[in-house]
Gaussian input, Z-matrix of N, CA and C with variables (Angstrom, degrees):
# hf/3-21g

backbone

0 1
 N
 C     1     B1
 C     2     B2     1     A1
 N     3     B3     2     A2     1     D1
 C     4     B4     3     A3     2     D2
 C     5     B5     4     A4     3     D3
 N     6     B6     5     A5     4     D4
 C     7     B7     6     A6     5     D5
 C     8     B8     7     A7     6     D6
 N     9     B9     8     A8     7     D7
 C    10    B10     9     A9     8     D8
 C    11    B11    10    A10     9     D9
 N    12    B12    11    A11    10    D10
 C    13    B13    12    A12    11    D11
 C    14    B14    13    A13    12    D12
 N    15    B15    14    A14    13    D13
 C    16    B16    15    A15    14    D14
 C    17    B17    16    A16    15    D15
 N    18    B18    17    A17    16    D16
 C    19    B19    18    A18    17    D17
 C    20    B20    19    A19    18    D18
 N    21    B21    20    A20    19    D19
 C    22    B22    21    A21    20    D20
 C    23    B23    22    A22    21    D21
 N    24    B24    23    A23    22    D22
 C    25    B25    24    A24    23    D23
 C    26    B26    25    A25    24    D24
 N    27    B27    26    A26    25    D25
 C    28    B28    27    A27    26    D26
 C    29    B29    28    A28    27    D27
 N    30    B30    29    A29    28    D28
 C    31    B31    30    A30    29    D29
 C    32    B32    31    A31    30    D30
 N    33    B33    32    A32    31    D31
 C    34    B34    33    A33    32    D32
 C    35    B35    34    A34    33    D33
 N    36    B36    35    A35    34    D34
 C    37    B37    36    A36    35    D35
 C    38    B38    37    A37    36    D36
 N    39    B39    38    A38    37    D37
 C    40    B40    39    A39    38    D38
 C    41    B41    40    A40    39    D39
 N    42    B42    41    A41    40    D40
 C    43    B43    42    A42    41    D41
 C    44    B44    43    A43    42    D42
 N    45    B45    44    A44    43    D43
 C    46    B46    45    A45    44    D44
 C    47    B47    46    A46    45    D45
 N    48    B48    47    A47    46    D46
 C    49    B49    48    A48    47    D47
 C    50    B50    49    A49    48    D48
 N    51    B51    50    A50    49    D49
 C    52    B52    51    A51    50    D50
 C    53    B53    52    A52    51    D51
 N    54    B54    53    A53    52    D52
 C    55    B55    54    A54    53    D53
 C    56    B56    55    A55    54    D54
 N    57    B57    56    A56    55    D55
 C    58    B58    57    A57    56    D56
 C    59    B59    58    A58    57    D57
 N    60    B60    59    A59    58    D58
 C    61    B61    60    A60    59    D59
 C    62    B62    61    A61    60    D60
 N    63    B63    62    A62    61    D61
 C    64    B64    63    A63    62    D62
 C    65    B65    64    A64    63    D63
 N    66    B66    65    A65    64    D64
 C    67    B67    66    A66    65    D65
 C    68    B68    67    A67    66    D66
 N    69    B69    68    A68    67    D67
 C    70    B70    69    A69    68    D68
 C    71    B71    70    A70    69    D69
 N    72    B72    71    A71    70    D70
 C    73    B73    72    A72    71    D71
 C    74    B74    73    A73    72    D72
 N    75    B75    74    A74    73    D73
 C    76    B76    75    A75    74    D74
 C    77    B77    76    A76    75    D75
 N    78    B78    77    A77    76    D76
 C    79    B79    78    A78    77    D77
 C    80    B80    79    A79    78    D78
 N    81    B81    80    A80    79    D79
 C    82    B82    81    A81    80    D80
 C    83    B83    82    A82    81    D81
 N    84    B84    83    A83    82    D82
 C    85    B85    84    A84    83    D83
 C    86    B86    85    A85    84    D84
 N    87    B87    86    A86    85    D85
 C    88    B88    87    A87    86    D86
 C    89    B89    88    A88    87    D87
 N    90    B90    89    A89    88    D88
 C    91    B91    90    A90    89    D89
 C    92    B92    91    A91    90    D90
 N    93    B93    92    A92    91    D91
 C    94    B94    93    A93    92    D92
 C    95    B95    94    A94    93    D93
 N    96    B96    95    A95    94    D94
 C    97    B97    96    A96    95    D95
 C    98    B98    97    A97    96    D96
 N    99    B99    98    A98    97    D97
 C   100   B100    99    A99    98    D98
 C   101   B101   100   A100    99    D99
 N   102   B102   101   A101   100   D100
 C   103   B103   102   A102   101   D101
 C   104   B104   103   A103   102   D102
 N   105   B105   104   A104   103   D103
 C   106   B106   105   A105   104   D104
 C   107   B107   106   A106   105   D105
 N   108   B108   107   A107   106   D106
 C   109   B109   108   A108   107   D107
 C   110   B110   109   A109   108   D108
 N   111   B111   110   A110   109   D109
 C   112   B112   111   A111   110   D110
 C   113   B113   112   A112   111   D111
 N   114   B114   113   A113   112   D112
 C   115   B115   114   A114   113   D113
 C   116   B116   115   A115   114   D114
 N   117   B117   116   A116   115   D115
 C   118   B118   117   A117   116   D116
 C   119   B119   118   A118   117   D117
 N   120   B120   119   A119   118   D118
 C   121   B121   120   A120   119   D119
 C   122   B122   121   A121   120   D120
 N   123   B123   122   A122   121   D121
 C   124   B124   123   A123   122   D122
 C   125   B125   124   A124   123   D123
 N   126   B126   125   A125   124   D124
 C   127   B127   126   A126   125   D125
 C   128   B128   127   A127   126   D126
 N   129   B129   128   A128   127   D127
 C   130   B130   129   A129   128   D128
 C   131   B131   130   A130   129   D129
 N   132   B132   131   A131   130   D130
 C   133   B133   132   A132   131   D131
 C   134   B134   133   A133   132   D132
 N   135   B135   134   A134   133   D133
 C   136   B136   135   A135   134   D134
 C   137   B137   136   A136   135   D135
 N   138   B138   137   A137   136   D136
 C   139   B139   138   A138   137   D137
 C   140   B140   139   A139   138   D138
 N   141   B141   140   A140   139   D139
 C   142   B142   141   A141   140   D140
 C   143   B143   142   A142   141   D141
 N   144   B144   143   A143   142   D142
 C   145   B145   144   A144   143   D143
 C   146   B146   145   A145   144   D144
 N   147   B147   146   A146   145   D145
 C   148   B148   147   A147   146   D146
 C   149   B149   148   A148   147   D147
 N   150   B150   149   A149   148   D148
 C   151   B151   150   A150   149   D149
 C   152   B152   151   A151   150   D150
 N   153   B153   152   A152   151   D151
 C   154   B154   153   A153   152   D152
 C   155   B155   154   A154   153   D153
 N   156   B156   155   A155   154   D154
 C   157   B157   156   A156   155   D155
 C   158   B158   157   A157   156   D156
 N   159   B159   158   A158   157   D157
 C   160   B160   159   A159   158   D158
 C   161   B161   160   A160   159   D159
 N   162   B162   161   A161   160   D160
 C   163   B163   162   A162   161   D161
 C   164   B164   163   A163   162   D162
 N   165   B165   164   A164   163   D163
 C   166   B166   165   A165   164   D164
 C   167   B167   166   A166   165   D165
 N   168   B168   167   A167   166   D166
 C   169   B169   168   A168   167   D167
 C   170   B170   169   A169   168   D168
 N   171   B171   170   A170   169   D169
 C   172   B172   171   A171   170   D170
 C   173   B173   172   A172   171   D171
 N   174   B174   173   A173   172   D172
 C   175   B175   174   A174   173   D173
 C   176   B176   175   A175   174   D174
 N   177   B177   176   A176   175   D175
 C   178   B178   177   A177   176   D176
 C   179   B179   178   A178   177   D177
 N   180   B180   179   A179   178   D178
 C   181   B181   180   A180   179   D179
 C   182   B182   181   A181   180   D180
 N   183   B183   182   A182   181   D181
 C   184   B184   183   A183   182   D182
 C   185   B185   184   A184   183   D183
 N   186   B186   185   A185   184   D184
 C   187   B187   186   A186   185   D185
 C   188   B188   187   A187   186   D186
 N   189   B189   188   A188   187   D187
 C   190   B190   189   A189   188   D188
 C   191   B191   190   A190   189   D189
 N   192   B192   191   A191   190   D190
 C   193   B193   192   A192   191   D191
 C   194   B194   193   A193   192   D192
 N   195   B195   194   A194   193   D193
 C   196   B196   195   A195   194   D194
 C   197   B197   196   A196   195   D195
 N   198   B198   197   A197   196   D196
 C   199   B199   198   A198   197   D197
 C   200   B200   199   A199   198   D198
 N   201   B201   200   A200   199   D199
 C   202   B202   201   A201   200   D200
 C   203   B203   202   A202   201   D201
 N   204   B204   203   A203   202   D202
 C   205   B205   204   A204   203   D203
 C   206   B206   205   A205   204   D204
 N   207   B207   206   A206   205   D205
 C   208   B208   207   A207   206   D206
 C   209   B209   208   A208   207   D207
 N   210   B210   209   A209   208   D208
 C   211   B211   210   A210   209   D209
 C   212   B212   211   A211   210   D210
 N   213   B213   212   A212   211   D211
 C   214   B214   213   A213   212   D212
 C   215   B215   214   A214   213   D213
 N   216   B216   215   A215   214   D214
 C   217   B217   216   A216   215   D215
 C   218   B218   217   A217   216   D216
 N   219   B219   218   A218   217   D217
 C   220   B220   219   A219   218   D218
 C   221   B221   220   A220   219   D219
 N   222   B222   221   A221   220   D220
 C   223   B223   222   A222   221   D221
 C   224   B224   223   A223   222   D222
 N   225   B225   224   A224   223   D223
 C   226   B226   225   A225   224   D224
 C   227   B227   226   A226   225   D225
 N   228   B228   227   A227   226   D226
 C   229   B229   228   A228   227   D227
 C   230   B230   229   A229   228   D228
 N   231   B231   230   A230   229   D229
 C   232   B232   231   A231   230   D230
 C   233   B233   232   A232   231   D231
 N   234   B234   233   A233   232   D232
 C   235   B235   234   A234   233   D233
 C   236   B236   235   A235   234   D234
 N   237   B237   236   A236   235   D235
 C   238   B238   237   A237   236   D236
 C   239   B239   238   A238   237   D237

   B1=1.5304
   B2=1.6224
   B3=1.2274
   B4=1.4937
   B5=1.5047
   B6=1.3402
   B7=1.4827
   B8=1.5572
   B9=1.3250
   B10=1.3869
   B11=1.5243
   B12=1.2819
   B13=1.4422
   B14=1.4848
   B15=1.3849
   B16=1.3758
   B17=1.5965
   B18=1.2431
   B19=1.6713
   B20=1.5127
   B21=1.3174
   B22=1.4471
   B23=1.5437
   B24=1.4065
   B25=1.3312
   B26=1.5764
   B27=1.3518
   B28=1.4238
   B29=1.4763
   B30=1.3183
   B31=1.5123
   B32=1.4691
   B33=1.3945
   B34=1.4412
   B35=1.5153
   B36=1.3826
   B37=1.4176
   B38=1.5740
   B39=1.3093
   B40=1.6539
   B41=1.5323
   B42=1.2618
   B43=1.4908
   B44=1.4481
   B45=1.3010
   B46=1.4791
   B47=1.4961
   B48=1.4002
   B49=1.4735
   B50=1.4876
   B51=1.3247
   B52=1.4566
   B53=1.5771
   B54=1.4178
   B55=1.4430
   B56=1.5171
   B57=1.2443
   B58=1.4863
   B59=1.4773
   B60=1.4044
   B61=1.3730
   B62=1.5270
   B63=1.4161
   B64=1.4059
   B65=1.5783
   B66=1.3987
   B67=1.3948
   B68=1.6403
   B69=1.4571
   B70=1.4995
   B71=1.4683
   B72=1.4021
   B73=1.3738
   B74=1.5382
   B75=1.2665
   B76=1.4787
   B77=1.5380
   B78=1.4019
   B79=1.3792
   B80=1.5526
   B81=1.2651
   B82=1.5185
   B83=1.4220
   B84=1.4502
   B85=1.4710
   B86=1.4744
   B87=1.4162
   B88=1.5130
   B89=1.5038
   B90=1.4450
   B91=1.3350
   B92=1.5841
   B93=1.2401
   B94=1.4503
   B95=1.4874
   B96=1.3709
   B97=1.4819
   B98=1.4623
   B99=1.2888
   B100=1.4665
   B101=1.6160
   B102=1.2982
   B103=1.4652
   B104=1.5973
   B105=1.2949
   B106=1.4304
   B107=1.5098
   B108=1.2913
   B109=1.4087
   B110=1.4748
   B111=1.3155
   B112=1.4235
   B113=1.4403
   B114=1.3380
   B115=1.4597
   B116=1.5105
   B117=1.3185
   B118=1.3757
   B119=1.5860
   B120=1.3396
   B121=1.5077
   B122=1.5596
   B123=1.3223
   B124=1.4375
   B125=1.5016
   B126=1.3888
   B127=1.4541
   B128=1.5108
   B129=1.3448
   B130=1.4972
   B131=1.4308
   B132=1.3398
   B133=1.5432
   B134=1.4560
   B135=1.3267
   B136=1.5011
   B137=1.5263
   B138=1.3469
   B139=1.5058
   B140=1.4788
   B141=1.3857
   B142=1.4934
   B143=1.5948
   B144=1.3061
   B145=1.4792
   B146=1.4793
   B147=1.3634
   B148=1.4846
   B149=1.4649
   B150=1.3042
   B151=1.4931
   B152=1.5985
   B153=1.2972
   B154=1.5223
   B155=1.5813
   B156=1.3037
   B157=1.3451
   B158=1.5824
   B159=1.3030
   B160=1.4960
   B161=1.5091
   B162=1.3558
   B163=1.4928
   B164=1.4921
   B165=1.3425
   B166=1.4786
   B167=1.4711
   B168=1.3214
   B169=1.5124
   B170=1.4894
   B171=1.2786
   B172=1.5460
   B173=1.5325
   B174=1.3002
   B175=1.4281
   B176=1.5542
   B177=1.2212
   B178=1.4582
   B179=1.4542
   B180=1.2376
   B181=1.4002
   B182=1.4636
   B183=1.3499
   B184=1.4872
   B185=1.5189
   B186=1.2531
   B187=1.4960
   B188=1.5644
   B189=1.2995
   B190=1.4876
   B191=1.4889
   B192=1.2674
   B193=1.5089
   B194=1.4895
   B195=1.3342
   B196=1.5977
   B197=1.5045
   B198=1.3736
   B199=1.4696
   B200=1.4773
   B201=1.3617
   B202=1.3391
   B203=1.6306
   B204=1.3496
   B205=1.3161
   B206=1.5254
   B207=1.3342
   B208=1.5489
   B209=1.4691
   B210=1.3043
   B211=1.4553
   B212=1.5809
   B213=1.1719
   B214=1.6615
   B215=1.5086
   B216=1.1737
   B217=1.5896
   B218=1.4562
   B219=1.3470
   B220=1.4883
   B221=1.5098
   B222=1.4001
   B223=1.4223
   B224=1.4975
   B225=1.3042
   B226=1.4658
   B227=1.5771
   B228=1.3751
   B229=1.3588
   B230=1.5589
   B231=1.3687
   B232=1.5539
   B233=1.4590
   B234=1.3513
   B235=1.5626
   B236=1.3337
   B237=1.4383
   B238=1.3905
   B239=1.4507
   A1=98.87
   A2=110.09
   A3=117.35
   A4=116.13
   A5=115.89
   A6=119.33
   A7=105.97
   A8=116.64
   A9=120.64
   A10=113.10
   A11=117.67
   A12=124.32
   A13=111.65
   A14=124.86
   A15=130.21
   A16=110.07
   A17=109.01
   A18=112.02
   A19=108.58
   A20=121.67
   A21=123.06
   A22=108.36
   A23=118.46
   A24=122.86
   A25=113.47
   A26=115.91
   A27=116.38
   A28=117.09
   A29=115.13
   A30=120.77
   A31=111.50
   A32=122.02
   A33=123.25
   A34=116.14
   A35=115.43
   A36=117.24
   A37=118.76
   A38=108.55
   A39=113.36
   A40=112.67
   A41=113.89
   A42=111.22
   A43=116.39
   A44=117.31
   A45=118.71
   A46=117.59
   A47=116.89
   A48=118.83
   A49=111.84
   A50=115.05
   A51=119.09
   A52=116.03
   A53=110.93
   A54=114.30
   A55=111.38
   A56=120.17
   A57=118.76
   A58=116.17
   A59=112.61
   A60=119.69
   A61=114.98
   A62=113.90
   A63=120.08
   A64=111.69
   A65=118.92
   A66=120.78
   A67=113.89
   A68=107.38
   A69=106.98
   A70=110.61
   A71=123.31
   A72=122.30
   A73=108.05
   A74=117.48
   A75=118.07
   A76=118.14
   A77=114.76
   A78=119.73
   A79=113.76
   A80=112.67
   A81=114.43
   A82=113.37
   A83=116.38
   A84=122.18
   A85=117.40
   A86=113.21
   A87=121.32
   A88=108.14
   A89=115.69
   A90=120.20
   A91=109.11
   A92=124.61
   A93=118.55
   A94=110.21
   A95=115.42
   A96=124.48
   A97=118.21
   A98=113.29
   A99=119.61
   A100=112.01
   A101=113.75
   A102=119.27
   A103=115.10
   A104=115.89
   A105=119.72
   A106=110.31
   A107=121.29
   A108=124.95
   A109=112.21
   A110=118.94
   A111=123.68
   A112=108.81
   A113=116.79
   A114=122.17
   A115=110.81
   A116=122.51
   A117=130.32
   A118=106.38
   A119=111.03
   A120=114.79
   A121=108.08
   A122=120.39
   A123=125.07
   A124=112.79
   A125=114.74
   A126=121.80
   A127=108.99
   A128=117.23
   A129=119.25
   A130=113.50
   A131=113.53
   A132=114.82
   A133=116.06
   A134=118.57
   A135=121.42
   A136=117.70
   A137=117.53
   A138=118.30
   A139=113.44
   A140=119.18
   A141=121.80
   A142=105.51
   A143=114.47
   A144=119.11
   A145=108.91
   A146=113.59
   A147=114.96
   A148=118.45
   A149=113.81
   A150=122.80
   A151=107.45
   A152=121.46
   A153=123.77
   A154=107.60
   A155=112.06
   A156=121.73
   A157=113.37
   A158=114.54
   A159=112.66
   A160=115.32
   A161=118.27
   A162=122.44
   A163=113.42
   A164=121.12
   A165=119.43
   A166=107.63
   A167=113.58
   A168=124.18
   A169=108.12
   A170=116.24
   A171=124.10
   A172=108.15
   A173=114.36
   A174=121.97
   A175=108.25
   A176=121.23
   A177=128.12
   A178=112.95
   A179=124.02
   A180=132.04
   A181=112.33
   A182=115.25
   A183=120.60
   A184=113.09
   A185=119.61
   A186=125.74
   A187=109.65
   A188=116.96
   A189=110.72
   A190=114.68
   A191=117.85
   A192=126.16
   A193=107.44
   A194=116.04
   A195=116.40
   A196=110.81
   A197=115.14
   A198=116.45
   A199=105.33
   A200=126.34
   A201=126.04
   A202=105.22
   A203=119.18
   A204=121.38
   A205=108.97
   A206=113.47
   A207=115.62
   A208=107.60
   A209=119.30
   A210=120.42
   A211=113.95
   A212=107.31
   A213=114.12
   A214=109.65
   A215=114.30
   A216=116.62
   A217=112.25
   A218=118.13
   A219=116.61
   A220=115.98
   A221=113.08
   A222=114.58
   A223=112.15
   A224=115.47
   A225=117.89
   A226=107.70
   A227=118.57
   A228=120.30
   A229=110.93
   A230=111.59
   A231=117.02
   A232=110.46
   A233=117.91
   A234=118.97
   A235=119.51
   A236=119.15
   A237=127.07
   A238=113.86
   D1=123.80
   D2=178.23
   D3=-101.77
   D4=-8.25
   D5=-173.23
   D6=-97.37
   D7=134.30
   D8=173.02
   D9=-75.45
   D10=134.12
   D11=-177.26
   D12=-115.40
   D13=108.98
   D14=179.25
   D15=-84.23
   D16=96.74
   D17=-176.37
   D18=-82.79
   D19=-22.65
   D20=-174.51
   D21=-73.99
   D22=-53.57
   D23=-179.42
   D24=-64.83
   D25=-35.31
   D26=177.58
   D27=-70.33
   D28=-20.06
   D29=175.50
   D30=-95.19
   D31=-35.16
   D32=-173.69
   D33=-117.62
   D34=-0.32
   D35=-173.38
   D36=-59.86
   D37=-23.77
   D38=179.72
   D39=-114.92
   D40=13.82
   D41=-177.21
   D42=-66.41
   D43=-22.36
   D44=176.58
   D45=-85.97
   D46=1.81
   D47=179.19
   D48=-70.14
   D49=156.55
   D50=-176.50
   D51=-58.14
   D52=-30.09
   D53=177.26
   D54=-71.84
   D55=-35.42
   D56=175.62
   D57=-69.73
   D58=-35.12
   D59=174.45
   D60=-60.33
   D61=-45.50
   D62=177.35
   D63=-64.09
   D64=-41.89
   D65=173.50
   D66=-49.93
   D67=-48.19
   D68=-176.93
   D69=-70.17
   D70=-31.28
   D71=-177.89
   D72=-69.42
   D73=-37.58
   D74=174.51
   D75=-71.25
   D76=-30.03
   D77=178.39
   D78=-83.16
   D79=-34.60
   D80=-169.49
   D81=-113.55
   D82=-17.80
   D83=-174.36
   D84=89.85
   D85=-9.66
   D86=171.75
   D87=-159.02
   D88=165.39
   D89=-176.71
   D90=-116.29
   D91=105.47
   D92=169.50
   D93=-121.36
   D94=31.66
   D95=177.85
   D96=73.45
   D97=24.79
   D98=178.98
   D99=-65.76
   D100=132.79
   D101=-177.22
   D102=-115.42
   D103=23.13
   D104=176.17
   D105=-133.45
   D106=-175.49
   D107=179.76
   D108=-99.86
   D109=19.88
   D110=175.11
   D111=-81.27
   D112=133.74
   D113=-174.98
   D114=-73.61
   D115=164.48
   D116=-173.37
   D117=-63.62
   D118=-42.06
   D119=-176.92
   D120=-65.89
   D121=-37.58
   D122=179.00
   D123=-64.98
   D124=-44.24
   D125=175.84
   D126=-59.42
   D127=-47.41
   D128=-178.02
   D129=-65.92
   D130=-25.01
   D131=-179.38
   D132=-84.16
   D133=-14.69
   D134=177.97
   D135=-47.47
   D136=-50.93
   D137=177.08
   D138=-57.34
   D139=-33.93
   D140=-175.13
   D141=-78.60
   D142=-40.89
   D143=-176.21
   D144=-61.14
   D145=-40.57
   D146=179.35
   D147=-80.48
   D148=-4.50
   D149=178.29
   D150=74.99
   D151=28.37
   D152=-176.22
   D153=-77.91
   D154=144.28
   D155=171.28
   D156=-115.21
   D157=172.97
   D158=-179.30
   D159=-62.67
   D160=-21.46
   D161=174.49
   D162=-92.29
   D163=8.50
   D164=-177.32
   D165=-81.14
   D166=158.44
   D167=173.35
   D168=-114.12
   D169=135.57
   D170=179.35
   D171=-131.18
   D172=136.53
   D173=174.35
   D174=-103.10
   D175=115.89
   D176=177.23
   D177=-98.72
   D178=123.38
   D179=179.86
   D180=-130.46
   D181=124.58
   D182=173.34
   D183=58.89
   D184=38.50
   D185=-178.23
   D186=-98.90
   D187=38.76
   D188=177.10
   D189=86.49
   D190=-147.18
   D191=-172.46
   D192=-77.31
   D193=-27.09
   D194=-178.50
   D195=92.21
   D196=-5.27
   D197=-175.12
   D198=-77.18
   D199=-29.48
   D200=-177.01
   D201=-66.86
   D202=-41.76
   D203=-176.43
   D204=-62.14
   D205=-47.43
   D206=179.58
   D207=-54.22
   D208=-50.56
   D209=-173.81
   D210=-61.73
   D211=-40.86
   D212=175.06
   D213=-65.79
   D214=-37.36
   D215=178.52
   D216=-67.78
   D217=-38.67
   D218=171.63
   D219=-66.05
   D220=-43.86
   D221=178.20
   D222=-60.23
   D223=-41.89
   D224=-172.96
   D225=-71.52
   D226=-34.70
   D227=179.31
   D228=-65.78
   D229=-34.43
   D230=-179.58
   D231=-75.44
   D232=-14.31
   D233=-174.15
   D234=86.96
   D235=14.10
   D236=-177.54
   D237=-91.50

């Protein structure tokens, strides 16, 4: 295979568009950049399900755009 294939941009290149934002709002009730079909409640439950604390370390690999992780990190740091 001699041709370079850009899998990241083909999957996430348009996720910041107004259309994608509207789909996320209508699907999840909010838009924090989620790129999967996991509900907001499921995303928010991940730290608790894993038993994570504010001093825990997590290695995230291949988890989409990373925007969900950033948002959860902010929510978790704020205590919500």
